[in-house]
C-alpha positions, 0 to 999 in steps of 0.5 A: 609363587615361592623363590624355588618355584620361580621360572628360570629367565628365558635368556638363561635357558637360551644360553644353556642350550647354546652352551650345550651345543658349543660344548658338544662340538655342534659349532666348531672353533672359529664358527659363527653362530646364527644371526640374532634374528635367526636365534630369536625365531628358533627359540621364540624369544625377542632379540633382547633376550638373545643378546642377553644370552650371548652376553652370558656366553661371552662372559664365560669365554665361549664366544667373542664378537666384533662390530658388524659380525656375528658371534664367533665360537672360541676354541679352548684357550691356548695354554701359556706356561710360565715354566719357560720364557718364550716370546708371543711369536715363539709360543704361537708357533709352538701351537701351530698358530701363525703369529702376527703383529701391527704397530699402532703407535711408537713414541719416544717420550720421557719415562713416567714414574712407573716406567722409570721404576720398573726399568731402573732409570733416572728421572727424566730418562727417555723411553720408547713406548710401543703399542701393537695389535697381536693376532693368532692366525689372523684373529685379534687376541691381544693388545701389547703395550711395551716400554723399552729403555732408550738403547733398546727402543732405538733398535725397535724403532729401526725395525720394519713396522710389520716385524712379527717378533721384536725379541728375535730381532733384538737377539741378533743385536745381542739383547737377550731376554733371560728372566721375567716376572709376571703378574696376572689380573683383570682390567676393563677394555678402554677405547683403544682395546675396544677398537683394536680387539672389536670388544665392547668398551668396559669388557673384562680383559686378561692382563699380563704385566711382564718385567723382563731382564737380561742375563746381567739382571738389567731391565730390557722391557716393561710390558702390559698385554691385554688378551681377549677372554677365552683366547689364552690360559696361563699355567705354572708348575710349583714344587716344594723342592724349590721353595725355602720351606721345602728346603727347610723340611728336607734338611 
C-alpha cells in the first residue's frame, strides 16, 4: 500500500469529529465531553484511541482536563492587549469574568541573581516571592510567580491571603505600576503547575514574563505567569509612526 493510500489513524478521525462538533457549538464553553467509555462505544474504538484523540484536542487548546473529571470544552481564548497596562483582576472584570486568587506560598528570601538584576537590587538584598493560583469565574487558568523588592513585599505580606488584587491595594499605599516589559514564550508544566492547574506534568503552558516599573522607572515587580493553553491570547498593535524607522521615513 502506498503512502497516499494509507488509512488515517482512528484517533485522528475521532479527534476530527469531536473538533467539528465543538466548533459547531454542540458542546458549549465549559461543557463536559462524554466519558471515555461512552466515546469509545460511540466510535467503536478502544479507550486508548479515545485518549489519543482527546490529547490532540488538548494540544489544540480546545479542551482541558483535571484529574478525576471529564474533559471540559474551553471557550475562545480571552484576549489581553499589551496596548494598555492592566492587572489580571481589572482585565478579568473588563471581560465580565470574576477574578480570584489563592496564595500558595509567600516567602521572605535573599534575591537570586536574576531577581537582583531584574529589580536592580544589590547582592544579598531581601525580596518577597509570592506564588498564587489565579482563577476566572472559579476555573483555574494561571499560576502567578511574582517577586517584589522588600519595601513592596512587606506591604503584600500584610494583606489578607484572599486579597484578589495586590496592585489595587498597593495603589492605596502610593505604589503605582506605570510601565511593563512583556516576554511571551512556552514552558513545560512542573509538578506545582500540574497540581494547581490540574494539567499533566510536562504539558506546554503559555508563559508571560513581566518586568514592571513605577512612574520614576523604579522596578516594582518581576513576575512569571503560566497560563493553561486556550485560556488567554495576547494581542499587540504596532505602528510605523512610533518606530525609529517610521520617524526617519516621515522626515
